[in-house]
C-alpha positions in Angstrom: -13.3 -29.2 0.0 -15.2 -28.9 -3.3 -16.8 -25.8 -2.0 -13.4 -24.2 -1.3 -12.2 -25.1 -4.9 -15.3 -23.7 -6.3 -14.8 -20.5 -4.4 -11.1 -20.1 -5.4 -11.8 -20.7 -8.9 -14.4 -17.9 -8.9 -12.1 -15.6 -7.1 -9.2 -16.1 -9.4 -11.0 -16.1 -12.7 -12.2 -13.2 -14.7 -15.8 -13.7 -13.4 -15.4 -12.7 -9.8 -16.5 -9.2 -9.5 -19.3 -10.2 -7.3 -16.7 -10.2 -4.4 -15.8 -6.5 -4.8 -18.4 -5.5 -2.1 -16.3 -7.3 0.6 -13.8 -4.5 0.4 -13.9 -1.2 2.3 -12.4 2.0 0.6 -9.6 0.1 -1.1 -9.8 1.6 -4.4 -9.7 5.4 -5.4 -13.2 6.9 -5.6 -14.5 10.3 -7.2 -14.0 13.5 -5.3 -11.8 11.5 -2.6 -10.0 13.9 -0.2 -8.9 11.5 2.5 -6.5 8.4 2.6 -7.8 5.1 1.7 -8.7 2.7 4.5 -5.7 1.0 5.9 -5.3 -2.7 5.9 -1.9 -3.2 7.5 -0.2 -2.0 10.9 2.2 0.0 8.7 -0.7 1.8 6.8 -2.6 2.4 10.2 0.5 4.1 11.5 0.9 6.3 8.5 -2.8 7.3 8.9 -2.4 8.1 12.7 0.8 10.1 12.0 -1.2 12.0 9.4 -3.7 13.1 11.9 -0.9 13.7 14.5 0.7 16.1 11.9 -2.7 18.0 11.4 -3.0 18.8 15.0 0.4 20.6 15.0 -0.6 22.3 11.4 -3.7 23.6 13.1 -1.9 25.2 16.0 0.7 26.8 13.7 -1.7 28.2 11.2 -3.8 29.6 14.0 -0.9 31.3 15.6 0.4 32.8 12.4 -3.2 34.0 11.4 -3.5 35.7 14.8 -0.1 37.4 14.5 -1.0 38.7 10.9 -4.3 39.8 12.2 -2.9 41.6 15.1 -0.3 43.3 12.9 -3.2 45.2 11.2 -4.8 46.2 14.6 -2.4 48.6 16.4 -4.9 49.1 19.2 -5.1 45.5 20.1 -1.3 45.2 20.6 1.7 47.2 21.8 4.4 47.4 19.3 7.1 47.9 22.1 6.5 44.3 23.3 7.0 42.8 19.8 9.9 45.0 18.4 13.4 44.1 19.4 12.1 41.8 22.0 14.5 39.2 23.3 12.1 37.3 25.0 9.9 36.8 21.8 12.9 35.7 19.8 13.7 33.0 22.5 10.0 31.7 22.4 9.9 31.6 18.5 13.2 29.7 18.4 12.4 27.2 21.0 8.8 26.6 20.4 9.3 25.3 16.7 12.3 23.1 18.0 9.9 21.3 20.6 7.3 20.9 17.7 9.9 19.3 15.6 11.1 17.0 18.6 7.4 16.0 19.0 7.1 15.1 15.4 10.4 13.3 15.2 9.8 10.8 18.0 6.7 9.1 16.3 8.1 9.5 12.9 11.4 7.5 13.7 9.1 4.8 15.3 7.2 4.5 12.2 10.2 4.4 9.8 11.5 1.6 12.0 8.4 -0.3 11.8 8.4 -0.1 8.0 12.0 -1.5 7.9 11.2 -4.3 10.3 11.2 -8.0 8.8 9.6 -10.6 11.0 9.9 -14.3 10.4 8.0 -14.7 7.1 5.6 -17.7 6.7 5.4 -17.2 3.0 7.8 -15.7 0.3 6.4 -14.0 -2.8 8.6 -12.9 -5.5 7.2 -9.8 -7.6 8.9 -9.1 -11.1 8.0 -5.9 -13.0 7.8 -6.1 -16.9 6.9 -3.6 -19.6 3.9 -3.5 -18.8 2.7 -6.2 -16.5 3.5 -7.8 -13.3 4.6 -11.5 -12.6 4.1 -13.3 -9.3 6.1 -16.4 -8.0 5.6 -18.6 -5.0 8.2 -21.4 -4.4 7.7 -22.2 -0.7 5.6 -25.3 -1.3 6.9 -28.8 -1.7 5.0 -31.9 -2.6 6.6 -35.4 -2.9 9.8 -33.8 -2.1 9.5 -31.7 -5.1 9.4 -27.9 -5.0 5.8 -26.6 -6.3 6.6 -23.4 -8.2 3.5 -21.3 -8.8 4.1 -18.4 -11.2 1.7 -16.4 -13.3 1.4 -13.1 -15.0 -0.9 -10.2 -14.4 -2.0 -8.1 -17.3 -4.7 -5.2 -17.1 -8.0 -5.9 -18.6 -8.8 -3.6 -21.5 -11.8 -1.3 -21.3 -13.8 -3.4 -24.0 -13.5 -6.5 -22.0 -14.6 -5.1 -18.6 -17.5 -6.6 -16.8 -20.2 -4.9 -14.7 -18.8 -3.7 -11.4 -15.1 -3.7 -12.7 -12.9 -0.7 -12.3 -11.5 0.8 -15.6 -7.6 0.8 -15.7 -7.4 -1.0 -12.4 -8.6 -4.6 -13.1 -6.3 -7.6 -14.1 -6.9 -10.9 -15.6 -5.1 -12.6 -12.6 -4.7 -11.2 -9.0 -2.3 -11.8 -6.6 -3.8 -14.1 -3.9 -2.4 -14.0 -0.5 -3.7 -15.2 3.0 -4.9 -12.9 5.6 -3.1 -12.5 8.9 0.0 -13.9 7.7 3.6 -12.6 8.0 4.7 -12.4 4.3 8.1 -11.4 2.8 8.0 -9.8 -0.7 11.0 -9.9 -3.0 10.6 -7.2 -5.6 12.7 -6.7 -8.7 12.4 -5.9 -12.3 13.1 -7.5 -15.8 13.7 -4.5 -17.7 13.3 -0.9 -16.5 12.5 0.8 -13.1 9.0 -0.1 -11.8 7.4 0.4 -8.5 5.1 -1.9 -6.7 2.5 0.3 -4.9 -0.7 -0.4 -2.9 -1.9 2.5 -0.9 -4.1 0.4 1.5 -1.1 -1.5 2.4 1.2 1.4 3.0 3.7 -0.1 0.4 5.6 1.6 -2.4 8.8 -0.3 -3.2 10.8 0.3 -6.3 11.5 -2.6 -8.6 15.1 -2.1 -10.0 16.5 -4.3 -12.7 19.5 -6.5 -11.3 18.6 -5.9 -7.7 16.2 -7.5 -5.5 14.4 -5.4 -2.7 12.6 -7.1 0.2 9.9 -5.7 2.4 7.4 -7.3 4.9 3.5 -7.4 4.6 0.8 -8.4 7.1 -2.7 -7.9 6.1 -5.2 -7.6 8.9 -8.5 -8.0 6.9 -9.8 -9.7 3.9 -10.7 -7.7 0.8 -9.7 -6.6 -2.7 -6.9 -4.0 -2.9 -6.0 -1.8 -5.7 -2.7 -0.2 -6.8 -0.5 0.9 -9.8 3.1 1.2 -10.9 4.2 4.5 -9.5 7.3 5.0 -11.6 7.2 6.3 -15.2 8.3 3.1 -16.9 7.5 3.7 -20.6 4.7 4.6 -22.8 2.3 2.1 -21.0 3.3 3.1 -17.4 -0.3 4.0 -16.5 -1.7 0.4 -17.8 -0.1 -1.8 -15.4 -2.3 -2.1 -12.3 -1.9 -4.1 -9.3 -4.8 -6.1 -7.6 -4.3 -8.2 -4.5 -7.0 -10.4 -3.2 -6.8 -11.3 0.6 -8.6 -14.2 1.5 -8.8 -16.6 4.3 -6.0 -19.1 4.9 -8.1 -22.1 4.3 -9.1 -20.8 0.9 -5.5 -20.0 0.1 -4.5 -23.3 0.9 -7.2 -24.8 -1.3 -6.0 -22.6 -4.2 -2.5 -24.0 -3.7 -3.9 -27.6 -3.9 -5.5 -26.6 -7.3 -2.3 -25.2 -8.5 -0.7 -28.6 -7.4 -3.3 -30.5 -9.4 -2.9 -28.4 -12.5 1.0 -28.7 -12.3 0.6 -32.6 -12.1 -1.8 -32.6 -15.1 0.7 -30.8 -17.4 
């Protein structure tokens, strides 16, 4: 038990960058052309759908380039077959329609999965401020009293960064969540419009003042995941990053016990 407590303390404090090597490509890197490694079923679906679209794009680009090349080679093609051709007009009307249907079916399935809300095991409230994030957990009770865990997450300035930390992406406190757990996220704002976005999760939800937006989250692997506010929310819009540490359930439960102990000692 004491080992768990020590681990959580190191993971949640500032001196925790030794654990960054556990993550995959969950943070932007230089000269990155592809998508960050997915960590949720929704993000995996987006990645597969992206590859699915590229397949049709290759077919369309190849066909268009061949048509343009043939137009400059009169000997390779008979103009009479392509001028005022009813058959050709039928083909290039039906063919795009079939492609759109093939794209629409998996697209609708993916959109439905993004809106699906399963029975949550834990609810986390996320509040956007100018210019930091607040996280609240209130699902735990002890001695018939609700244990309300809440804390603010600020960006670490460049001069305070430690070796191995990411500039403009690190925070003093990370959002801790358990792995392979159905979560419900309640996202809102206390002042202006923000957006809670983590690319590896496939999540980008607007935080609107006076309105609570909910979404589901199920992370399949442990690691450290980075995101940023993706709405222009003021002069320090680019300085309110998001860092999520996904840890095993036993470590998360140990962290909750630490918070309970700290709450009693106040």
